[in-house]
C-alpha positions, 0 to 999 in steps of 0.5 A: 279497616282504614275506618276502624284505624281512624276511630281507634288508632291504638288498636292498629298498633298492635297489628301494623306488622301484619296490617302494613305487609298486606295492604302493599300487597293488596296494593301492588296485586290491584293496581289495576283496580283503582277501587282497590288499590286507592283504598289499600294506599289510603289506609296505609296513609292512615297507618303513617299518621300514627306516630307510633306506627309511623317508623315501622311504616316507613320501614316497610314501604320504602324498600318496595318503593325504591325497588319499583322506582328505580326499575320503572320499566319493569313494573305497570305505570300505575304501580310506578305512579302509585309508589310516587303517590304513596311518598308524599302521604308518608312523608307529610307526618315524618320528622327530619330524621325520618324524611332524610331516610326517605331521601336516602332511599327514593330521591335519586329515582325521583329525580331521574323519572322527572328528567326521563319520563314523558307520561303525564301522571309520573310527571305530575306526581313527581312534582308533588314529591319534590315539593314535599321533600323541599317543604319538609326538609328546608334548606337541607334538601341541598345539602342532602345530594345527590350533588356535591354542592348546594348549587348542583343539588338546586340545578337538579330540582330547578331541571326537573321543573324547567323540563315541565315547563318546556312546550314539548311536553303536554300540558297535562305534564305540567299541572303540578310543576307550579306548587314545586315552583311556589314552595322552592320560591318560598323555601329556599328564596336566596337561591332561587333568586338568582335562578328566576330570570331563566325560569321566569322567561320559561314560564312565560312561553308555557303560559302563553301556549297553556291551553288547560285553565287549571294549569293558566292559575298555577302559572300566574300564582307562580308569577305572583309567588316570584313577585315576593322574591324579587319584584324588579327580575319579575318585571324585567322578564315580563318586559322582555317577554312582550 
């Protein structure tokens, strides 16, 4: 089905109303079969890249995603991870108003998972979802809530990232936090600058303890990005950590 849509995207417009619910049902029913469930998600992703289909795909997909993420304990872990993995696919082609609608539907649930879960797969996916939200929304992400002020909303984001830098979690849990931090530094540089010392101190500790090469590389790239935000702050932090 996905191949047919790629070859003739307009053919999907007339059948989207039937296809999207069917694909979401197949995904949830066969979530423990990676081949079937991943194929269903990728086909939903293909539908979402068609501008005429995207509004309807979002309207049909966001409610079940929000339901899963809002009560993760009631669902298989694979379904929670899959719901998180579907969000960046939906957000990437979205316009600002559509990103805002997705934020309203799921953002607090994603933050809650980032603050409470110890599952490596869930935390990796949370980082990717938050990275995409920051990338697509820009500074508006700090005005949309759930906090009252920009500082409070930034603190919620930094809190999730900082938790993944904690050495009490496994290395695998932090594999994608580097991408989130780099996006935050590039997109919100003036807001991130005052927080660099605290974040970089935690990052250096995590870097010293890391054993996975991919994590080490990702964290080093964060340090390089931090040099563009505040070179003096980076140097001071590294001197203190020695």
